[in-house]
C-alpha positions in Angstrom: 145.7 116.6 -1.8 146.7 114.7 1.3 150.3 114.7 2.6 150.4 110.9 2.1 149.4 111.2 -1.5 151.8 114.0 -2.2 154.7 112.0 -0.6 153.8 109.0 -2.6 153.7 111.0 -5.9 157.0 112.7 -5.1 158.6 109.3 -4.3 157.4 107.8 -7.6 158.7 110.8 -9.5 162.2 110.4 -7.9 162.2 106.7 -8.6 161.2 107.3 -12.3 163.9 109.9 -12.6 166.5 107.5 -11.4 165.8 104.9 -14.0 168.3 104.6 -16.9 167.3 106.2 -20.2 166.3 103.5 -22.5 167.1 105.4 -25.7 170.8 105.1 -25.2 172.6 102.0 -26.6 176.0 100.4 -25.9 178.6 100.2 -28.6 178.5 96.4 -28.5 174.8 96.3 -29.1 175.0 98.1 -32.4 178.6 98.0 -33.7 181.1 95.2 -34.4 184.6 95.9 -33.0 186.0 93.2 -35.4 184.7 95.1 -38.5 186.8 98.2 -38.8 186.1 100.5 -41.7 187.6 103.4 -43.4 185.4 105.9 -45.2 186.4 108.8 -47.4 183.8 111.2 -48.6 182.0 114.5 -48.5 180.1 115.7 -45.4 176.5 116.4 -46.2 175.0 117.1 -42.7 176.2 117.5 -39.1 173.8 117.0 -36.1 175.1 118.2 -32.7 172.8 116.6 -30.2 172.8 114.4 -27.1 173.4 111.6 -26.6 175.6 111.4 -29.7 176.8 113.7 -32.4 176.1 112.3 -35.9 177.3 113.4 -39.3 176.4 112.1 -42.7 178.7 111.7 -45.6 178.5 110.7 -49.3 181.0 107.9 -50.0 181.8 106.5 -53.5 182.6 102.8 -53.9 185.2 101.4 -56.4 182.5 101.5 -59.1 181.6 105.1 -58.5 178.3 104.4 -56.9 177.6 106.9 -54.1 176.1 105.9 -50.8 175.2 108.0 -47.8 176.7 106.9 -44.5 175.5 107.9 -41.0 178.5 108.2 -38.7 178.1 108.2 -34.9 180.5 110.0 -32.6 180.6 110.6 -28.9 178.5 113.1 -27.0 179.1 116.8 -27.5 180.9 117.1 -24.2 183.4 114.4 -25.2 184.0 115.9 -28.6 184.7 119.3 -27.0 187.2 117.7 -24.7 188.9 116.1 -27.7 189.2 119.6 -29.3 186.1 119.6 -31.6 184.0 122.7 -32.1 180.6 123.0 -33.8 182.4 124.3 -36.9 185.0 121.5 -37.0 183.1 119.7 -39.7 181.4 121.7 -42.4 179.0 120.6 -45.2 181.2 119.9 -48.3 184.4 119.0 -46.4 186.1 115.9 -47.7 187.1 113.8 -44.7 188.3 110.3 -43.9 186.8 108.3 -41.0 188.3 105.3 -39.2 185.7 103.4 -37.2 183.6 100.4 -36.9 180.7 99.1 -39.0 177.2 98.5 -37.7 176.3 94.9 -37.0 173.2 95.1 -39.2 175.2 95.9 -42.3 173.6 99.3 -42.8 175.6 102.3 -43.9 176.2 103.3 -40.3 179.5 103.5 -38.6 180.8 104.4 -35.2 183.8 106.8 -35.7 187.1 106.3 -33.8 188.9 109.1 -35.5 188.4 111.6 -38.3 191.0 113.1 -40.7 189.7 116.6 -41.4 189.9 118.4 -44.7 193.0 120.2 -43.6 194.7 116.9 -42.7 194.4 117.2 -38.9 193.3 114.0 -37.2 190.8 114.3 -34.3 189.3 111.5 -32.1 185.6 110.9 -32.2 185.0 110.7 -28.4 183.1 107.4 -28.9 182.8 104.6 -26.4 183.7 102.0 -29.1 187.0 100.8 -28.1 187.6 103.2 -25.2 190.4 105.0 -26.8 191.0 108.7 -27.1 193.7 111.1 -27.6 193.8 111.8 -23.9 195.0 108.4 -22.8 197.7 108.1 -25.4 196.3 105.2 -27.4 195.8 105.1 -31.1 
């Protein structure tokens, strides 16, 4: 391979690496900051992964019908800074989530804070309204 070709391929690789990741979305693209929601239910699954931690919960409505909700949180590093650990939420825990509903009306929410089974309130490290326990806002 010629030096010119190797230089060109290396340059292209660096340019591609510098492009933003298209899989990530902004809060405003998916969630409505004017539609706050409170969900109380049982945790059924927790997924610790980048770019966001998700957990799923079963929530009963006023008629007793159960729906599964997907709840988005911040990235793992943000949650760790907020005091979360991988065992903070466990399958079967009954929790309360304060957050914002998805614009598309699906059973998806972006969490702002979570009241854990033991009554402790933790922030979700999300980008939704920019608030966290670290900046003193609630």
